[in-house]
C-alpha positions as CSV (number, residue, x, y, z in Angstrom):
1,X,3.8,-45.3,-6.2
2,X,7.2,-46.6,-5.4
3,X,7.5,-48.2,-8.9
4,X,6.3,-45.0,-10.6
5,X,8.7,-42.8,-8.7
6,X,11.6,-45.3,-8.6
7,X,15.0,-43.5,-8.8
8,X,13.3,-40.1,-9.1
9,X,16.1,-37.9,-8.0
10,X,14.1,-34.9,-9.2
11,X,16.8,-32.3,-10.0
12,X,15.8,-28.6,-9.6
13,X,18.1,-25.6,-9.9
14,X,18.1,-22.0,-11.1
15,X,17.7,-20.5,-14.6
16,X,17.9,-16.7,-15.1
17,X,17.7,-16.6,-18.9
18,X,17.7,-18.8,-22.0
19,X,21.0,-20.6,-22.9
20,X,22.5,-19.9,-19.4
21,X,22.0,-21.9,-16.1
22,X,23.7,-19.9,-13.4
23,X,23.1,-22.1,-10.3
24,X,22.1,-25.4,-8.8
25,X,20.0,-25.5,-5.6
26,X,19.9,-22.9,-2.8
27,X,19.3,-24.1,0.8
28,X,16.3,-22.6,2.6
29,X,14.6,-21.1,-0.4
30,X,10.8,-21.4,-0.5
31,X,9.5,-24.9,-1.2
32,X,8.6,-25.5,-4.9
33,X,5.4,-27.2,-5.9
34,X,4.9,-29.3,-9.1
35,X,2.0,-31.1,-10.6
36,X,2.8,-34.7,-11.5
37,X,1.3,-35.2,-15.0
38,X,0.6,-37.9,-17.5
39,X,0.7,-37.5,-21.3
40,X,-1.2,-39.3,-24.0
41,X,0.5,-39.7,-26.5
42,X,3.9,-39.9,-24.7
43,X,6.3,-37.0,-25.0
44,X,9.2,-37.3,-27.4
45,X,12.2,-35.5,-25.9
46,X,14.9,-37.0,-28.2
47,X,15.5,-33.9,-30.4
48,X,18.3,-31.6,-29.1
49,X,19.9,-28.4,-30.4
50,X,19.1,-24.7,-30.8
51,X,15.7,-23.0,-31.5
52,X,13.5,-26.0,-30.8
53,X,9.7,-25.9,-30.1
54,X,8.2,-28.0,-27.3
55,X,4.4,-28.2,-27.3
56,X,3.3,-30.3,-24.4
57,X,-0.4,-29.9,-24.8
58,X,-1.7,-33.4,-23.8
59,X,-0.9,-33.2,-20.1
60,X,-3.3,-34.4,-17.3
61,X,-2.5,-33.8,-13.6
62,X,-2.4,-37.0,-11.5
63,X,-0.6,-35.8,-8.3
64,X,1.7,-33.2,-6.7
65,X,5.3,-33.0,-5.6
66,X,7.0,-30.5,-3.3
67,X,10.8,-29.9,-3.2
68,X,12.7,-28.2,-0.4
69,X,16.4,-27.7,0.0
70,X,18.2,-27.5,3.4
71,X,21.7,-27.0,4.5
72,X,23.0,-30.3,5.8
73,X,26.1,-32.2,6.9
74,X,26.0,-35.9,7.6
75,X,28.7,-38.5,8.2
76,X,26.5,-41.0,6.3
77,X,27.2,-39.2,3.0
78,X,30.7,-37.6,3.1
79,X,31.2,-34.1,1.7
80,X,27.5,-33.2,2.0
81,X,26.6,-29.6,2.4
82,X,22.9,-29.7,1.4
83,X,20.0,-32.1,1.1
84,X,17.1,-31.8,-1.3
85,X,13.9,-33.4,0.0
86,X,11.0,-34.1,-2.4
87,X,7.6,-35.3,-1.2
88,X,5.4,-36.8,-4.0
89,X,1.7,-37.6,-3.6
90,X,-0.5,-39.6,-5.9
91,X,-4.0,-40.4,-4.4
92,X,-3.6,-41.2,-0.7
93,X,0.0,-42.4,-1.0
94,X,3.0,-40.1,-0.2
95,X,6.7,-40.9,-0.8
96,X,9.7,-38.9,0.3
97,X,13.1,-39.0,-1.5
98,X,16.3,-37.2,-0.6
99,X,19.3,-36.1,-2.6
100,X,22.5,-35.3,-0.7
101,X,24.8,-32.7,-2.4
102,X,28.0,-30.9,-2.1
103,X,27.6,-27.3,-3.3
104,X,31.0,-25.7,-3.1
105,X,32.2,-22.9,-5.4
106,X,34.2,-25.5,-7.3
107,X,31.0,-27.2,-8.5
108,X,27.9,-29.2,-7.6
109,X,28.1,-33.0,-7.0
110,X,25.8,-35.8,-5.7
111,X,27.0,-37.5,-2.5
112,X,24.0,-39.7,-1.8
113,X,20.4,-40.6,-2.6
114,X,17.6,-42.3,-0.6
115,X,14.3,-43.5,-2.1
116,X,12.0,-46.3,-1.1
117,X,14.2,-48.9,0.6
118,X,17.3,-47.9,-1.4
119,X,20.2,-45.9,-0.2
120,X,23.0,-44.9,-2.6
121,X,26.2,-43.6,-1.1
122,X,28.6,-42.0,-3.6
123,X,31.5,-42.5,-1.1
124,X,34.2,-43.6,-3.5
125,X,33.5,-41.1,-6.4
126,X,30.8,-38.4,-6.2
127,X,28.7,-37.6,-9.3
128,X,30.0,-34.3,-10.5
129,X,27.3,-32.1,-12.2
130,X,29.2,-29.0,-13.1
131,X,30.8,-25.7,-12.2
132,X,28.0,-23.2,-12.6
133,X,27.1,-21.1,-14.6
134,X,26.6,-23.6,-17.4
135,X,25.9,-22.5,-21.0
136,X,24.4,-24.2,-24.0
137,X,26.8,-26.8,-25.4
138,X,28.2,-27.8,-22.0
139,X,29.0,-31.6,-21.8
140,X,30.7,-33.4,-19.0
141,X,31.1,-37.1,-18.3
142,X,32.1,-38.2,-14.8
143,X,32.8,-41.7,-13.3
144,X,30.8,-42.5,-10.1
145,X,31.0,-45.3,-7.6
146,X,30.0,-46.2,-4.0
147,X,27.9,-48.5,-1.9
148,X,24.2,-49.3,-1.8
149,X,21.6,-51.0,0.3
150,X,18.1,-52.0,-0.7
151,X,16.5,-54.0,-3.5
152,X,17.0,-57.0,-1.3
153,X,20.8,-56.7,-1.3
154,X,23.9,-54.8,-0.1
155,X,26.8,-54.1,-2.3
156,X,28.6,-51.6,-4.5
157,X,27.8,-49.7,-7.7
158,X,29.9,-48.1,-10.5
159,X,29.0,-46.1,-13.5
160,X,28.9,-42.7,-15.2
161,X,27.0,-39.4,-14.8
162,X,26.7,-37.3,-18.0
163,X,25.6,-33.7,-17.7
164,X,24.6,-31.7,-20.8
165,X,23.0,-28.4,-21.6
166,X,21.7,-29.8,-24.8
167,X,18.9,-27.6,-26.2
168,X,17.0,-24.4,-26.0
169,X,13.9,-23.0,-27.6
170,X,10.2,-22.2,-26.8
171,X,7.9,-24.1,-24.4
172,X,4.1,-24.4,-24.3
173,X,2.0,-26.7,-22.1
174,X,-1.7,-27.0,-21.3
175,X,-1.1,-27.5,-17.5
176,X,0.7,-25.3,-15.0
177,X,0.0,-21.8,-16.3
178,X,3.3,-21.3,-18.1
179,X,2.9,-18.6,-20.8
180,X,2.8,-20.1,-24.3
181,X,6.1,-19.8,-26.1
182,X,8.2,-19.3,-23.0
183,X,11.9,-19.3,-23.8
184,X,13.7,-22.2,-22.1
185,X,17.0,-23.9,-21.9
186,X,17.3,-27.7,-21.2
187,X,19.6,-29.5,-18.8
188,X,20.0,-33.2,-19.4
189,X,21.5,-35.5,-16.7
190,X,22.0,-39.2,-17.4
191,X,23.3,-41.8,-14.9
192,X,24.2,-45.3,-15.9
193,X,24.9,-47.6,-12.9
194,X,25.8,-51.2,-12.4
195,X,25.1,-53.0,-9.1
196,X,27.1,-55.8,-7.6
197,X,27.1,-57.8,-4.4
198,X,30.7,-59.1,-4.1
199,X,31.4,-61.0,-7.3
200,X,27.8,-61.3,-8.2
201,X,26.4,-58.9,-10.8
202,X,22.9,-57.8,-9.7
203,X,21.8,-55.6,-12.6
204,X,21.8,-52.1,-14.0
205,X,19.9,-48.8,-13.8
206,X,19.9,-46.0,-16.4
207,X,18.2,-42.8,-15.6
208,X,17.7,-39.7,-17.8
209,X,16.4,-36.4,-16.3
210,X,15.4,-33.4,-18.5
211,X,14.9,-30.0,-16.8
212,X,13.6,-27.1,-18.7
213,X,14.7,-23.7,-17.3
214,X,12.8,-20.5,-18.2
215,X,13.8,-16.9,-18.5
216,X,10.5,-16.2,-16.5
217,X,11.5,-18.3,-13.5
218,X,14.5,-17.4,-11.3
219,X,14.6,-20.5,-9.2
220,X,13.4,-23.8,-10.7
221,X,12.6,-25.5,-14.0
222,X,9.2,-25.1,-15.5
223,X,9.1,-28.7,-16.5
224,X,11.1,-31.8,-15.7
225,X,11.0,-35.5,-16.5
226,X,12.7,-38.6,-15.0
227,X,12.9,-41.8,-17.1
228,X,14.5,-44.9,-15.4
229,X,15.2,-48.2,-17.0
230,X,15.8,-50.8,-14.2
231,X,17.1,-54.3,-15.0
232,X,17.6,-56.7,-12.0
233,X,17.4,-60.2,-13.4
234,X,17.9,-61.9,-10.0
235,X,15.0,-60.0,-8.6
236,X,12.8,-60.5,-11.7
237,X,12.7,-56.8,-12.4
238,X,13.0,-55.3,-15.9
239,X,11.0,-52.1,-16.3
240,X,11.1,-48.6,-17.6
241,X,9.1,-45.8,-15.9
242,X,8.8,-42.1,-16.6
243,X,7.6,-39.3,-14.3
244,X,6.6,-35.9,-15.7
245,X,6.3,-32.8,-13.6
246,X,5.3,-29.2,-14.3
247,X,6.0,-26.1,-12.1
248,X,2.9,-24.7,-10.4
249,X,4.4,-22.3,-7.8
250,X,6.2,-22.0,-4.4
251,X,5.2,-22.7,-0.9
252,X,6.4,-21.3,2.4
253,X,8.2,-23.7,4.8
254,X,5.3,-23.5,7.3
255,X,2.8,-24.5,4.7
256,X,5.1,-27.4,3.5
257,X,5.4,-28.8,7.0
258,X,1.6,-28.4,7.6
259,X,0.9,-30.6,4.6
260,X,3.2,-33.5,5.6
261,X,4.9,-35.3,8.4
262,X,8.6,-35.0,8.8
263,X,11.3,-36.5,11.0
264,X,12.9,-33.7,12.9
265,X,15.7,-33.8,13.8
266,X,17.2,-36.4,11.5
267,X,19.7,-38.1,12.1
268,X,17.9,-39.4,15.3
269,X,19.7,-40.0,18.6
270,X,17.3,-41.7,21.1
271,X,13.8,-40.4,20.3
272,X,12.1,-40.4,16.9
273,X,10.1,-37.2,16.7
274,X,7.5,-36.4,14.0
275,X,6.9,-32.8,13.1
276,X,3.7,-31.7,11.5
277,X,0.1,-30.5,12.1
278,X,-1.6,-33.9,11.9
279,X,-1.5,-36.7,14.5
280,X,0.4,-39.8,13.7
281,X,-1.9,-42.9,13.9
282,X,0.5,-45.7,12.9
283,X,4.3,-46.2,12.6
284,X,6.2,-49.2,11.2
285,X,10.0,-49.1,11.1
286,X,12.0,-51.6,9.0
287,X,15.7,-52.1,8.6
288,X,17.4,-52.2,5.2
289,X,16.6,-56.0,4.8
290,X,12.9,-55.3,5.2
291,X,12.7,-56.8,8.7
292,X,10.2,-55.0,11.0
293,X,12.1,-53.7,14.1
294,X,9.4,-51.5,15.7
295,X,5.7,-50.8,15.4
296,X,3.7,-48.1,17.3
297,X,0.2,-46.6,17.3
298,X,-0.7,-42.9,17.9
299,X,2.7,-41.7,18.9
300,X,4.6,-38.5,17.8
301,X,7.6,-39.4,19.9
302,X,9.0,-42.9,19.9
303,X,12.0,-44.3,21.8
304,X,14.5,-45.8,19.3
305,X,17.5,-45.9,21.6
306,X,17.7,-49.7,21.3
307,X,18.1,-49.6,17.5
308,X,21.6,-50.0,16.0
309,X,23.2,-47.2,14.1
310,X,22.1,-47.1,10.4
311,X,19.4,-46.2,8.0
312,X,15.8,-47.3,8.5
313,X,12.6,-47.1,6.5
314,X,9.7,-45.5,8.4
315,X,6.1,-46.0,7.2
316,X,3.7,-43.4,8.7
317,X,-0.1,-43.1,8.6
318,X,-1.3,-39.6,9.4
319,X,-4.4,-37.7,8.4
320,X,-5.7,-40.6,6.3
321,X,-2.5,-40.6,4.2
322,X,0.4,-43.1,4.0
323,X,3.9,-41.6,3.9
324,X,7.4,-43.3,3.4
325,X,10.2,-41.6,5.3
326,X,13.9,-42.4,5.9
327,X,15.5,-42.3,9.4
328,X,19.2,-42.1,10.0
329,X,19.9,-43.6,13.5
330,X,23.0,-42.2,15.2
């Protein structure tokens, strides 16, 4: 699951009509649900330009993901005004990833990302997405840099984030209930990052995200894909993964919380509290190096006052499911 969803930043925004993208995330809007799908044969998304036709008629649902945006401010990720939390489930395994954003009137930018055991902090140079509304033909390249932990190392990263509104046309799919021939506009975001630990080059990651916005949907793309090429020679990793998702509807916040366990509040001071409707049966907390620092059974409130300030991975078993969370310890 972690390999499949590696680097899945899962961008979602707002599209009011074809060839125009007026906004990017809104805190406290209803949670959005997607079906995670597979496609045989694979989908070719290389063509760009006007008046294209996308027929995605070989999709099979293999899981679900839910995205919720909250207003947020955290010292861990400077300039943050919102956090986008996405919970993805395939089988009995659930992962949670977070994107930290600044959403001022001057434009949207990424300030931080957490997924698996990886934390990216865009502390030196945020990844600027754009000043909305965006129209077809928009193209922006922005340098990015910051620090990271995870992948068995701690260090810095540099690279570029390229945002394009690169295509529009009609969209048809056999999953999700989207009307055949729906008019869509496509947003493409590509990040190319190089990781270093001091003078040692660790490797690279390139991620391309396509989001298809419909004139029939006022809040979120009807389809999105994330392709990540990860090359870390010292860790023996050289792989490319793709995740496809198609919009299936919205969920109220209460229903979202009933279907998963969440850490609330987060950042955590002295007590780690789990919010949700199912009992927690096992908790394992590890630091960024992978060392286990705490284990507990059947506890929704756990004392963590002895832990140092920082970011920890929290593996939770609840209701027969496994879930990976991220805890920020104050």
